[in-house]
C-alpha positions in Angstrom: -3.2 45.4 -19.9 -2.4 49.1 -19.4 -4.3 51.9 -21.3 -1.1 53.5 -22.3 -0.3 50.8 -24.9 -1.1 51.9 -28.5 -4.0 50.2 -30.2 -1.7 48.7 -32.9 0.6 47.2 -30.2 -2.5 46.0 -28.3 -3.6 44.0 -31.4 -0.1 42.6 -31.8 -0.1 41.4 -28.2 -3.5 39.8 -28.6 -2.3 37.9 -31.7 0.9 36.7 -30.0 -1.1 35.7 -26.9 -3.5 33.6 -29.0 -0.5 31.9 -30.7 1.1 31.3 -27.2 -2.1 29.6 -25.9 -2.4 27.5 -29.0 1.1 26.3 -28.5 0.2 25.4 -24.9 -2.8 23.3 -26.3 -0.4 21.6 -28.7 2.1 20.9 -26.0 4.8 23.1 -27.7 6.1 24.6 -24.4 9.2 26.2 -25.7 7.3 28.1 -28.5 4.7 29.1 -25.9 7.3 30.5 -23.6 8.9 32.4 -26.5 5.5 34.0 -27.3 4.7 35.0 -23.8 8.2 36.4 -23.2 7.8 38.6 -26.3 4.6 40.0 -24.8 6.3 40.9 -21.5 8.8 43.0 -23.5 5.9 45.1 -24.7 3.8 45.0 -21.5 5.8 43.8 -18.5 2.8 43.0 -16.3 0.5 41.4 -18.9 -1.7 39.0 -17.0 -2.3 36.6 -20.0 1.5 36.3 -20.6 2.3 35.8 -16.9 -0.3 33.1 -16.5 0.8 31.5 -19.8 4.4 31.5 -18.6 3.3 29.9 -15.3 1.3 27.2 -17.1 4.1 26.4 -19.6 6.9 26.2 -16.9 4.6 24.2 -14.6 4.0 21.7 -17.3 7.7 21.5 -18.0 8.2 20.6 -14.3 9.8 23.9 -13.3 7.4 24.4 -10.5 9.3 27.0 -8.6 9.6 29.2 -11.7 5.9 28.8 -12.3 5.1 30.0 -8.8 7.0 33.2 -9.4 5.0 33.9 -12.6 1.7 33.3 -10.9 2.6 35.4 -7.9 3.8 38.2 -10.1 0.5 38.1 -11.9 -1.5 38.1 -8.7 0.6 41.1 -7.3 -0.5 43.1 -10.3 -3.9 41.5 -10.9 -5.3 40.4 -7.5 -7.9 37.7 -7.7 -6.9 36.5 -11.2 -8.7 33.1 -11.3 -6.3 31.4 -13.7 -3.2 32.5 -11.6 -4.9 31.3 -8.4 -5.7 28.0 -10.0 -2.2 27.5 -11.4 -0.5 28.6 -8.1 -2.6 26.2 -6.1 -1.7 23.3 -8.5 1.9 24.2 -8.0 1.7 23.9 -4.2 -0.2 20.6 -4.6 2.6 19.4 -6.9 5.1 20.3 -4.1 3.0 18.5 -1.5 2.3 21.8 0.2 -1.4 20.9 0.6 -2.2 23.5 3.3 -0.9 26.3 1.0 -2.8 24.9 -1.9 -6.0 24.9 0.2 -5.5 28.5 1.1 -5.2 29.5 -2.6 -8.1 27.4 -3.7 -10.3 29.0 -1.0 -9.3 32.4 -2.4 -10.6 31.2 -5.8 -13.9 30.1 -4.3 -14.5 33.7 -3.1 -15.2 34.4 -6.8 -16.7 31.1 -7.8 -18.0 29.0 -4.8 -19.7 26.4 -6.9 -16.7 25.4 -9.0 -16.8 21.6 -8.8 -13.2 21.2 -10.1 -11.8 23.4 -7.4 -14.0 21.9 -4.7 -12.8 18.4 -5.5 -9.2 19.6 -5.4 -9.7 21.1 -2.0 -11.3 17.9 -0.7 -8.4 15.9 -2.2 -5.9 18.2 -0.4 -7.7 17.9 2.9 -7.6 14.1 2.5 -3.8 14.3 1.9 -3.4 16.2 5.2 -5.7 13.6 6.9 -8.4 16.1 7.7 -11.3 13.6 7.4 -14.1 16.0 8.4 -13.3 18.8 6.0 -12.5 16.4 3.2 -15.8 14.5 3.6 -17.9 17.7 3.9 -16.5 19.1 0.6 -16.9 15.8 -1.3 -20.5 15.6 0.0 -21.1 19.2 -1.2 -20.0 18.3 -4.6 -22.2 15.2 -4.6 -25.2 17.3 -3.6 -24.5 19.4 -6.7 -23.7 16.5 -9.0 -24.5 13.1 -7.5 -22.5 11.1 -10.1 -19.4 13.2 -10.0 -16.6 10.6 -10.5 -13.9 12.6 -8.7 -16.0 13.1 -5.6 -17.1 9.4 -5.5 -13.6 8.1 -6.0 -12.3 10.7 -3.5 -14.8 9.4 -0.9 -13.6 5.9 -1.6 -10.0 6.8 -1.0 -10.9 8.9 2.1 -12.7 6.0 3.8 -10.0 3.6 2.7 -7.2 5.8 4.1 -9.0 5.9 7.5 -9.5 2.1 7.4 -13.3 2.4 7.0 -13.3 -0.4 4.4 -17.1 -1.1 4.2 -17.8 2.6 3.6 -15.0 2.8 1.0 -16.5 -0.3 -0.7 -19.9 1.5 -1.0 -18.3 4.3 -3.0 -16.1 2.1 -5.2 -19.1 -0.1 -6.0 -21.2 3.0 -6.8 -18.5 4.1 -9.3 -18.6 0.7 -10.9 -22.4 0.8 -11.3 -22.2 4.3 -12.9 -19.6 3.2 -15.5 -19.6 -0.6 -15.6 -18.5 -0.9 -19.2 -15.4 1.4 -19.1 -14.7 1.8 -15.4 -11.1 2.7 -14.5 -9.0 -0.4 -13.7 -8.1 1.2 -10.4 -11.7 1.0 -9.3 -11.6 -2.8 -9.8 -8.4 -3.2 -7.8 -9.7 -0.8 -5.1 -12.9 -2.9 -4.6 -10.7 -6.0 -4.5 -8.4 -4.3 -1.9 -11.5 -3.5 0.3 -12.4 -7.2 0.3 -8.8 -8.1 1.0 -8.8 -5.8 4.1 -12.2 -7.0 5.2 -10.8 -10.6 4.8 -13.7 -11.5 2.4 -11.0 -12.8 0.1 -13.2 -14.9 -2.2 -15.4 -11.9 -2.9 -12.3 -9.8 -3.9 -10.9 -12.4 -6.3 -13.3 -11.7 -9.3 -12.4 -8.0 -9.2 -8.7 -8.6 -9.4 -9.3 -11.2 -12.2 -11.4 -8.6 -14.1 -8.5 -6.1 -13.8 -6.0 -8.7 -15.1 -8.2 -9.3 -18.2 -7.7 -5.6 -18.9 -4.0 -5.5 -18.1 -2.3 -8.9 -17.8 0.7 -7.6 -15.8 -1.0 -5.2 -13.5 0.9 -5.3 -10.3 -2.0 -4.5 -8.0 -4.2 -7.1 -9.5 -1.5 -9.8 -9.3 -0.6 -8.8 -5.7 -4.3 -8.7 -4.7 -4.9 -12.2 -6.1 -1.7 -13.6 -4.5 -2.7 -12.1 -1.1 -6.3 -13.3 -1.4 -5.2 -16.8 -2.0 -2.7 -16.5 0.8 -5.5 -15.4 3.1 -7.6 -18.4 2.0 -4.6 -20.6 2.8 -4.3 -21.7 -0.9 -0.5 -21.3 -0.7 0.3 -23.0 -4.0 -2.0 -20.7 -5.9 -0.7 -17.6 -4.2 2.9 -18.7 -5.2 1.8 -18.6 -8.9 0.9 -15.0 -8.7 3.9 -13.9 -6.6 6.0 -15.6 -9.3 4.2 -13.6 -12.0 5.3 -10.4 -10.2 8.9 -11.6 -9.8 9.1 -12.4 -13.5 8.6 -8.7 -14.2 10.5 -7.4 -11.1 13.0 -9.9 -9.9 14.5 -7.6 -7.3 11.2 -6.7 -5.6 12.2 -7.2 -1.9 8.7 -7.4 -0.6 7.6 -10.1 -3.1 10.8 -12.1 -2.4 9.9 -12.2 1.3 6.3 -13.2 0.4 7.7 -16.1 -1.7 9.8 -17.0 1.3 6.8 -17.0 3.6 4.8 -19.1 1.1 7.5 -21.8 0.9 8.0 -21.7 4.7 4.3 -22.4 5.2 4.6 -25.3 2.8 7.6 -26.5 5.0 10.0 -26.2 2.0 12.6 -24.5 4.1 15.4 -24.6 1.6 13.5 -22.7 -1.0 12.2 -20.4 1.7 15.7 -19.6 2.8 16.8 -18.9 -0.7 14.1 -16.3 -1.2 14.7 -14.6 2.2 18.5 -14.5 1.4 17.8 -13.0 -2.0 15.8 -10.3 -0.3 18.5 -9.6 2.2 21.1 -9.4 -0.6 19.2 -6.4 -1.9 19.0 -4.7 1.5 18.1 -5.4 5.1 14.5 -6.6 5.5 12.9 -7.2 8.9 10.4 -9.8 7.5 13.2 -11.7 5.7 15.2 -11.9 9.0 12.1 -12.9 10.8 11.3 -15.6 8.3 14.8 -17.1 8.7 14.4 -16.9 12.5 11.1 -18.8 12.3 12.7 -21.5 10.1 15.5 -21.9 12.7 12.9 -22.2 15.4 11.0 -24.9 13.4 14.2 -26.8 13.0 14.9 -26.7 16.7 17.9 -24.2 16.3 16.6 -22.1 19.3 19.9 -20.2 20.1 20.1 -19.0 16.5 16.5 -18.0 16.4 16.7 -16.2 19.8 19.7 -14.2 18.6 17.8 -13.1 15.5 14.7 -12.1 17.4 16.7 -10.1 20.0 18.4 -8.2 17.2 15.1 -7.4 15.6 13.6 -6.2 18.9 16.6 -3.8 19.3 15.4 -2.2 16.0 11.7 -2.4 16.6 11.1 -2.7 20.3 7.3 -2.2 20.3 6.5 -5.0 17.8 4.5 -7.4 19.9 4.9 -10.3 17.4 8.7 -10.3 17.9 8.2 -10.7 21.7 5.7 -13.5 21.2 8.1 -15.4 18.9 11.1 -14.8 21.2 9.1 -15.9 24.2 8.0 -19.1 22.3 11.7 -19.9 21.5 12.6 -19.7 25.2 9.5 -21.8 26.0 10.4 -24.5 23.5 14.0 -24.6 24.7 12.7 -25.2 28.3 13.3 -21.8 29.8 9.8 -20.8 31.1 11.1 -18.0 33.4 12.9 -16.3 30.5 9.8 -16.7 28.3 7.7 -14.9 30.9 10.3 -12.1 31.3 10.3 -11.3 27.6 6.5 -10.8 27.6 6.7 -8.7 30.8 9.4 -6.5 29.1 6.8 -5.8 26.4 4.1 -5.0 28.9 6.4 -2.4 30.6 5.7 -0.1 27.6 2.1 0.2 28.8 0.8 -1.3 25.5 -2.2 -3.6 26.0 -2.1 -6.6 23.8 -4.4 -9.5 24.2 -2.1 -12.1 22.5 0.8 -11.1 24.8 -1.5 -11.3 27.9 -2.9 -14.7 26.9 0.5 -16.2 26.3 1.8 -14.8 29.6 -1.2 -16.3 31.4 -0.5 -19.6 29.7 3.1 -19.7 30.8 
């Protein structure tokens, strides 16, 4: 606000600004924009109006417009906390996490104990897979507030992203203990997923079931239960849950291939083929083609299976499982030399794989 504005106009701007921010609170974005635009006609660099316009346009999804308003505010009012906060959130929304981190760190110069900003920076470091910085900042927050849900959940996600499932489980379970009555359903499915990854399937099932009691069609709970029962080799039960998902989403390619796998493992090849083909009718799917090739192999149609596996290897030439299956086809068709050559081709990539080495030694 400049000193040259008359007192009467100063009061008018203040009133319009209050109205504008009230409109923001009530989610009346167009009215808020109208108010802040009127202020700029009276005071072209008014910091409240520029931040207000940034907030309103950002909430409308016009991120690039919002960036301009925040930057304009900062060029006239360097260090404005609200503009810094809004600008960082814009960069985050655009997945420009490194830029967001730079802006939030400028904010911390003025307020280095702001937990909201610290957790946002930790989240951003997690998104760019900077484990050390992300962990350090989450831990800093937990030192200030040991039950902060954003930091605890962030630590759970961080360890999960880096495949440290036991550590992730520790934080998810901590969150559950803190808020056992009203815990977010995602905490339940995250605990279940940790058990799924650790292959402690029977321990994961109760968490997915608790999530389903809250939300009967929750995809992650249904998927988790299906996958746990699959891991426990209870194929018929896993089919029940894959089916629940397909009832809601009949064109889910991944679930169609899982259904195909389930029926293949039950030796119901006709049903398995049907699901694999339904997946392929949506678009090409490596696992569906692989499933059909495995059925062909089981039925002794080795030439058909060999052709499919060779095509898959052309598209994914470092997938060791494709080489194992192709080698097995040659072995079953009586061509031991070719079976060995296929595995040797894989080893030429310099990739060490115990299963490939063991099969080659067996041949």
